[in-house]
C-alpha distance (Angstrom), angle and dihedral (degrees) to the residues before:
residue distance angle dihedral
X1 . . .
X2 3.78 . .
X3 3.82 112.5 .
X4 3.80 121.2 -145.7
X5 3.78 117.9 -123.4
X6 3.78 125.2 -173.6
X7 3.80 112.1 -153.4
X8 3.80 112.1 -162.8
X9 3.80 108.6 -168.5
X10 3.81 132.1 133.2
X11 3.81 93.4 -150.6
X12 3.80 103.1 90.0
X13 3.82 96.3 -166.5
X14 3.80 92.2 51.3
X15 3.80 91.9 45.3
X16 3.81 95.1 48.8
X17 3.82 91.5 47.2
X18 3.81 92.1 50.4
X19 3.82 90.7 46.4
X20 3.80 91.8 51.7
X21 3.82 92.1 48.2
X22 3.79 94.4 47.2
X23 3.80 95.5 45.8
X24 3.81 94.2 46.2
X25 3.81 97.5 96.1
X26 3.81 96.6 35.2
X27 3.82 97.3 -114.2
X28 3.79 95.0 112.2
X29 3.78 138.1 43.1
X30 3.82 107.0 -155.7
X31 3.79 124.4 -156.4
X32 3.82 118.4 -167.6
X33 3.79 126.0 -147.3
X34 3.80 113.0 -177.9
X35 3.81 97.4 176.2
X36 3.79 113.5 81.7
X37 3.80 91.6 -159.2
X38 3.83 90.5 59.3
X39 3.81 96.9 42.9
X40 3.81 98.5 97.7
X41 3.82 93.4 45.8
X42 3.80 91.1 48.7
X43 3.82 92.0 48.5
X44 3.81 91.1 52.5
X45 3.80 91.1 50.0
X46 3.82 96.6 45.8
X47 3.83 98.3 37.6
X48 3.82 94.1 -152.7
X49 3.79 126.6 -158.1
X50 3.83 90.2 -137.9
X51 3.80 134.4 12.5
X52 3.81 121.9 -145.6
X53 3.79 105.8 -159.7
X54 3.79 128.9 -170.5
X55 3.80 111.2 -139.1
X56 3.80 98.7 -148.9
X57 3.79 116.0 55.1
X58 3.79 136.0 134.9
X59 3.83 119.2 -93.6
X60 3.81 96.8 10.0
X61 3.78 129.3 23.5
X62 3.77 124.7 -138.3
X63 3.80 93.9 -98.4
X64 3.81 91.8 54.6
X65 3.80 91.1 49.8
X66 3.82 91.7 47.6
X67 3.80 91.2 51.6
X68 3.80 91.0 51.7
X69 3.80 91.6 48.1
X70 3.81 93.1 50.1
X71 3.82 89.9 56.1
X72 3.82 90.8 61.6
X73 3.79 113.9 84.7
X74 3.82 95.2 -141.2
X75 3.82 92.3 48.4
X76 3.80 104.1 39.3
X77 3.81 95.0 90.7
X78 3.80 97.1 42.4
X79 3.82 108.5 113.6
X80 3.81 114.9 -117.5
X81 3.79 122.9 -155.2
X82 3.79 112.8 -166.5
X83 3.80 118.4 -143.6
X84 3.79 123.2 -161.5
X85 3.78 136.7 173.1
X86 3.79 92.6 -153.1
X87 3.75 130.1 25.6
X88 3.78 108.9 -145.4
X89 3.77 136.5 155.8
X90 3.80 93.6 -72.9
X91 3.79 97.0 34.4
X92 3.78 105.9 48.7
X93 3.77 98.1 100.1
X94 3.78 93.4 -86.1
X95 3.77 115.7 114.1
X96 3.79 123.2 157.8
X97 3.81 89.9 -133.2
X98 3.81 97.7 45.0
X99 3.78 130.1 59.7
X100 3.80 100.1 -132.4
X101 3.81 90.8 -156.1
X102 3.81 85.9 74.9
X103 3.79 93.8 58.6
X104 3.78 141.0 56.7
X105 3.82 116.6 -134.9
X106 3.81 116.4 -160.1
X107 3.78 127.0 -173.1
X108 3.80 121.5 -128.2
X109 2.88 131.4 -98.2
X110 3.77 91.8 55.1
X111 3.77 127.9 170.5
X112 3.77 119.6 -117.7
X113 3.79 89.0 -119.4
X114 3.82 92.9 54.7
X115 3.79 92.0 47.5
X116 3.80 93.7 48.0
X117 3.81 89.6 49.7
X118 3.83 91.1 51.8
X119 3.82 92.2 46.8
X120 3.80 93.1 48.8
X121 3.81 91.0 47.6
X122 3.82 90.2 53.8
X123 3.79 92.8 46.2
X124 3.80 91.0 50.4
X125 3.81 91.4 54.9
X126 3.80 91.1 65.6
């Protein structure tokens, strides 16, 4: 069964590369949302099995989007995997509003194999 993944990332080249890698073997159907302001609406429409969420984006950051998603009944149990190109003081999986033990934070660039492993691990938790 093909699982739905929502990839929220403003870097189009990164997003299209990840989509291609994840869809290669037919296990996943990846939807891309590049606009942070539209991310929550898109997630509610798609109803993904997993959300891959870039931490650093214009308008809203990944933590802000995650907080909004967790307030929506149909989205609160959807696993979120944060992606970041640089882990800094405000991007290392520690947010005062979010318990980082509930999330996986992966550094870009990430191999397709590593990402698939992380996605499958999250799907197997539920």
